C-alpha positions, 0 to 999 in steps of 0.5 A: 780388773780395775783399779778404782781410785778413792777419795783423798785429793784436795787443796792444801797449803804448802807444808801440809799433808794429804793421804790418798787411798786406792782400792783395786778389784779382782784377783790379787795376783794381778796386782803384784805392785801397786803405786802412784803416778802423777801428771802436772799440767803441761807435763808428762805422767811421772812415777811417784812411788810403788809397793809390792804385794806384802809391802816388803819392797818399795821404791820412791821417785827422788822428788818425794823421798823423805816426804811421801810414804806408800803402804799397802794392806797386808791381809790377803783380803785387803791387799788390794788397797794402797795408801800414799801419805804425803807430808810437807807438800810443795807447790810442785807436787800439784798434779792429778795423781793416778793409782796403778798396778803392775806385774813387776817389782817397784824398781823395775816398774819405775825403770820401765813404766810397765803399767797394767792397770790405771785408776781414775785420777784425783787432783792434789793442789798445793798452794804456796 
């Protein structure tokens, strides 16, 4: 069972927008929560946002609240797909973004970093 991160990264000017998407494979119950982490050069990987199966429970890191929106397909056959709409990007958002999944709720995932599966990263570069 793997998360495979699809296209969406790239170079954008500050204030611009990007949309990341990630489609996981395998059995859906393994992906109760899906979300995104990021790792900037020289820094540790950090939680960005997560959403539960069905989309009813979401959690965002303070640094992205009000600018990023996470969403997940609700149909059973596409509920393995998660999106991250990133608006009003800032240079400090520059990082490799990783799609991931967890068996815990979004808030517990934020608090514990209990990640089950990682996808490959995609680079987001925000120029000033």
